[in-house]
Every structure is written in C-alpha cells, then in structure tokens.
N, C-alpha and C positions, 0 to 999 in steps of 0.2 A: 364258843364270839357272842360277843352282844354283838347292837345294833345301839344306836342312839342317833335320833333325829332331830334337828332345833329347828322353830320356824319353818322346818319347810315348805315351799313355797313355787307353782310353778303357772307363768306366765302366758299361750302361745300362745306367736306372731297375728291369729285371727281377734288376740285378742278373750280368749279362751280362756277364765282361772278354774284348771282343772284342778290346781292343790291349793289351801289356802292356808298356808304356815303352821302344819300340823307340829304337837310333837308326841316322842312316841318314845319309848323304851322298852327295849324287847332281851330278857336278860338271858345268858348262857344257856342254849338248850333250851330253850322253849320254843315251842310251838306257837308261833301266834300266825291269825286268818285276817283278814284284812277283808268284810263282808259289810255288800251294800249293793244298791241297785246300780244298772249299768249306766253311766258316765257320773259317777261321784266320786271320782280317782282312785280308786285305790289300786287300778291298774300303773296308772301315770307316776304311782308313789312306788309301786314295785322296781317302774322301770330308773327310777331319779339314785331308789340305794343300789338298781347294779351297777349306775353307770351308763345309763344306756339313752339319760337321757340329762341334758345339766339342767338346774336349778335357777329359778327367778332370784329368790334370794332362800337363805340358813346354811346347817351344813347335817351332813351326811359322816358319823361316827361308824369306825370297826374297830372293834378293844382299844378302847382309846384312842387310836389313831383316825387325824380328820380326812376322809380318803373322798372329799367336795369334788376336785381336781384333777382326781385317781385315776388314770381307766381302768377301765372293766375289768380285763386281764388281768390287773395286780390286785383286785381287793380281793381272793382267794372266795367267790361266793358264785357258784351255779344257779342261770335258770333255765327251768323248763314252758318253755313256751303255749300256751291256746292251740297255737298254729303249729305242723311236728317240725319243720329246721330240716328236716332230715335232709343228706347228698345221694340223688339219686340213682347217681352211678355207682354207688356201695350199698355193700349186703351191709343187713342189720349187724352184724357182726363189728365190720370194719366201719359203719357208723359210731358204734357204741365206743369203742378202740381208740377212734384217732386223737384226740383228745390227751390219752394219755401218753402216746406216742409221738406226739409230738414232742410232747414235756420230756420226756428222756427213758418212758417204758419201753421192757424188751418185748416186742410183737407177743414172747409166750405169754411174758408173765398177761398183759395185756389184756390175753384174749379166754385168760383162767379169771381174771380179776370180772368179766365182763360174762363168763356163763354162771358166774355165781351169779350174778346181779339178774341173770336172763333167768334163773333158776325162781328164783324168789317173784320174778314177773311173770311167770310162765311164759314165757318164750321163748325155752332153749331151744325147739322147734324148727323157729323162725328165724336164726343168726344167718345161713345162706341165705335168704331172700332179700333181693333189691326192694323198695319202700312200692315200689309198681305193682309189685303180688303181695302188700300187704295188706288188710281195711285199713279203715280209718283206728279204731282202737288198736288195734295192732301197729299201727305207728307213733300211736299216744305213750303206749307203753316201750316204742321203740326206744324214745325222746325223750320218754323220763329214766329209761336205763342209764342213757347214756349221759346224764345229768348223774344219776347216783353211781354210778363206775368211781367216776371222778372223788369219792368223799372230799368233800370241800369242806370248811369251814361252817357253809350257810347255804342252804339251797332256797333260793325263791321262784316259786312256782304261780306262775298265772291258770287258775284255771288246769290244770293240768291232767282231770277226768270228766272234762267237757263233752268230746268224744268218743265215750265208752256207752256202750248198751247197762241199762239198773245193773243185770246180774254179776258183771265185770266193773262196775262202779263200784260197788257194792264189797266185793270182794278187793277191790285195790282200795278202798277207805280203810278195810280193816286190817291189811298188809301195810299201808303206811301209817298207819298205828304204831304198829306192831317196831317194823323198821325205829321209827324214832324210839320208843320207849328203849330198844333194843344201845341206839348209838347216841342217841340224845343228842345229834347235829342240832342245831337253830334250826330253825325253818320261818320263812314269811311266806304265809300260803292266800291267793287271793280267790276269791269265786261269787256270788251271786245265791250259791246256794245255802242255802240257810243252815239245812237238817247236815251237809255235811261239814259248815263252821262252826257246829255245838258237838260235834260225832270226834274230830279231827282236834279240837284245841284244846292250849292248856289256855289262851287267851283270846279274845272275839276284840276284833276294833271295825264300832259299825262309825260308816261313813257313809255321810250325803251332803251331796254338793257341796266336795272337793276340804269337809272339816271333820273330824273324829265327831261323832257323836256321844261312845259310850266304850270304855276301854275295859273287860271285867271277866272273869270264868266263864261258862257257859251258861251255870245252873243262875249269877246272876246275873247275868244277861237279858234271862228268859225270865225270871221270878221278877225284880226289882231291877226294869229293865228305863231308863233316864230321864226319859223323855217319849211322849206320846206317837212318837216317831218310831223310837227301834220296839213300843210294844209293837206296833202296829208291823213290821219289816216283818219280826221274828215273831215263828207258830202258823203253824198251817192245820186246820181251820185259823183261819188272823181271830186275834180276840176280839173281847164285843166292849165296845164303846158306851158308855151313858152321861145322861146330865145328868149332877145333882150338887148339893151342896154340900157347905162344913158348918154346920154347929155346936159350938162349944167340947171343937176337936173331934165328935165324930160325924164320920155320911150320915148324906138322907138323899137315900131316892124315893121317888113314887110314894112318897108325905110319909116313909119305913125310916127309921133310925138305922144303924146301922154300929151299934155297939163294938165294935172288934176292927173295924174301919176306920183308923184313925188317922190325922196328924195337923200339926199347932197350924191355930187359926181359924178362919173362918173366911162365907166368900163361895163364889163358884165353883164348881171340881167338876172333872169328865172321874169316870170310874170305868177302871179296866179290866172286865173277868173276863180271862182265860174259858174258854168251853167248859174245860173241865172240872172248873166251877161253879157249872151252875148246877144247881139242882132241883132235879124235878123232880114236886109233891101235889096232892092235894089240891084241885082248884080254891081257891081262900083260902089253903092254908100258907103259902110261899109270899114275897113279898108284892107279887106282881101276878097276875093269870093271864096265860094265855093262851093259843091254840096253837097245836106241830101244823105246819103249812105242809114242810114238804120232808126227806132224810136223803141224808147220804153212806154208804159204807164206805169204811174208813177199816178195812181188818182188824178187828180185835173191838171194835167200836162203833156206832152209828154217829152220827149226827143228825142231831135235830131243828131245825130252822124253826124255832117259833114262833109267831106273829102276836106280842102284846097290847092286851088291850087296854081302853081308857087310859091309854102311858100317850099321847101324842107328844112328839119335839121328847122323847123320852132320849132312844138310842138316832148317838153321835153317828149321821151318813150313811146311815143302813135304815134297813125297813127290818132285818130278822134276828130276834137273839138264839148265838148256837151255839147247841149244848150238849156236850158230849156223857154219849150212853153206852153201857155198858151191852154188846151184843148180844146177850142174854136178858138184857133186861124188854120185858113186852113193852112196845109204846105203835100207837095207833095214827094214819094221819090224818089231820082231822080234829083228833081229840084235841080236849081244852085239859089246862093240866098248872099246876103251881108252878111258878120259878123261886128260886130259893139263890142263894150267894151263900160261898163259903166265904165272909166278912174278912175273915183275919190276913187272905189270900189278896183280898179285892188291894190292885194299885188305884193312886188317888195322882190327877196329876193337875196344876192349874186349870182352868178356862181356858186364861188368857192367855199367856207364854207356850203350853204344852210341857212343860217338867216335869219333873215327879216330885211332889209334897213329900216321898219319904227315905227319901236321896241320903244317906248317913243313919 
C-alpha cells in the first residue's frame, strides 16, 4: 500500500498549529519512521493518516484513493497506540481475535492466527490472562499483536515499544525488522528514539515544529544531515559544532585550513564533527590542543570530553569537544592532546540559516 500526503496541516481549536503543510510519499512496502522531539507533530500526523483527526488542510491518499474524509475503519490500516487500549474484561487472546471475528472469521481460525502471532511476540503463554494480570510490557505486546494479526495493508505505530524494558525492546526491534523484511507491509512508525528509527527504517522523516526537516535513508540522515537541527538531534553523543569560515571553498577553523572539508562560496560557517571523526594526536600536531576534562564509557568506546586551549568562541553553545576513543586506547584525565578531524567527513552549515552547504 502506498501512502501519499499533500500539504497536510492541522490546527487545533486553541490555535496550536501541530502540522504545517507536510508533503510525504511512502512507497508500497516501505518502513518509514516519523522522528522528532515531543510536540513536533509526528503523532498528530499519524492520527491524521489513520483518520482519528480531521486535517485543517491537505489530502491523504492510500493506493491512489483519496481517503481524507473516509472513516478510519474503511482505510485498511491498523494502529498500535502508545497506550495499550485493551478491553479489561477480555483475555489477551480475545483482545487479539475480536477484530477478526467481528469481520466474519471463525473463532477457531482467528485463534490459530492469534497464537501464531503470539509465538512471534513471545506471549503465547499469556493468552488466557486478562490485562490486569499482565505487566506493562506484556500489555504492549498484546496490543502490538492485535494489530499484526489483522494483516492490514498498512501498520501505523505510535511508539509501540515505549513501555518495554531495554532487553525486551531490543528483542522486539529485531522481531519488527525481521517481520517487515518477510511481509513487506507498509509501516509508518512514530518515535522520539533516534536509535530505534535508524535501526528499523528504510527511510526516516525528521520533524520539528510541525514541518519536515529531512527525509532520507538512515545513513544519509546521520552522515549528511540537511541542517543543524537534524545534525544535533541525530547521534549520541551529540555532534560537535565549531565556528569557522569558508575561504576559496575550503573550511578554516582555529586558523587552520581543512582542504578536504569543502563547499561552494565563502563566509561564516558552522562545522559539524561527529565524535568518531575526532582524532586524538600528540600535543601540537592537531588542528588545536586541549586537555581531557572527563570521560564517559560507552561499551566498546570511551567518550573523552576535551577542553580546547586558546580557542575562545570556537565551540558553538558548549564548552567541550567530544571524541570517541576505542576502549583499549589509553587516555588519561588531565592529559594534553592534539585534536584533529577527519576532514572529509566534516559537515558544513551556513552560520546564518543553519542549512547544510553539502546538500546534493
């Protein structure tokens, strides 16, 4: 099922403009994630596609059919809410099969489909329990199973893994990706968790204040963000922003010319450097020198936070430069180091607009 939204907008009665003229095409069988901070309009957009909200402006088409004013039940979509929305007087099995039996399927066939889905979700032993006897994570998996068992033309998922513990969440991410690769059902997924978006998605649409900032595959979103907002929102630890300038197409930072960091034009720029693209060198041999102030372990890497020396006004909105270092590389708090960059991987943004100078 292909989904297309054109100039979609939603303004609530209190004047809040939650969605501001979004254009987006989702291909048949695609897994697209709407990603952004709280209040960016991602859930409202999903509810508009589902038919649970009426748009102020714009159109929604599913498989070439305009469904803007069609009831939710006639859109052949299944929505998984952040809240469980389970019937408390029914067992998990009954919650999962209700939509099938109402649609005319026999109870035996519906139960068989529900048990198959339950095995995929690891809840086959919970099917005779009512929601009150389930944990929050178990209820969320039942709610997910209720949508999956219908085999709709499109899944709409609003942070369905938010109530799971970390281990179960990682397991479910793997299962969702495997199921999507097997069935290729069009899926529109909402989350504020960037890791979840990058792992699951064919493409990611990053939203802010009701508008789309960038739509691209996960690698492009991470490596070539369209603007400073996307660059800052994606990545943990966050990207480093440094003030610099362009001269004859090459970036200048701290008085040093980075020949491989190039963009058309000249003038003030903001350099975006991921922590893994910071290289620690001997003092005096990098672009600038600094002192390791503190470190944070991140499993296989350690993040070193470095205070640069003689670099007033260099770092944008922060005090430290964050560098990702292999856990086996010896580093010492208080040590002086040289700070170098993998210049070919540096992103360059217009200092005034925040837009990438590398787009296209």
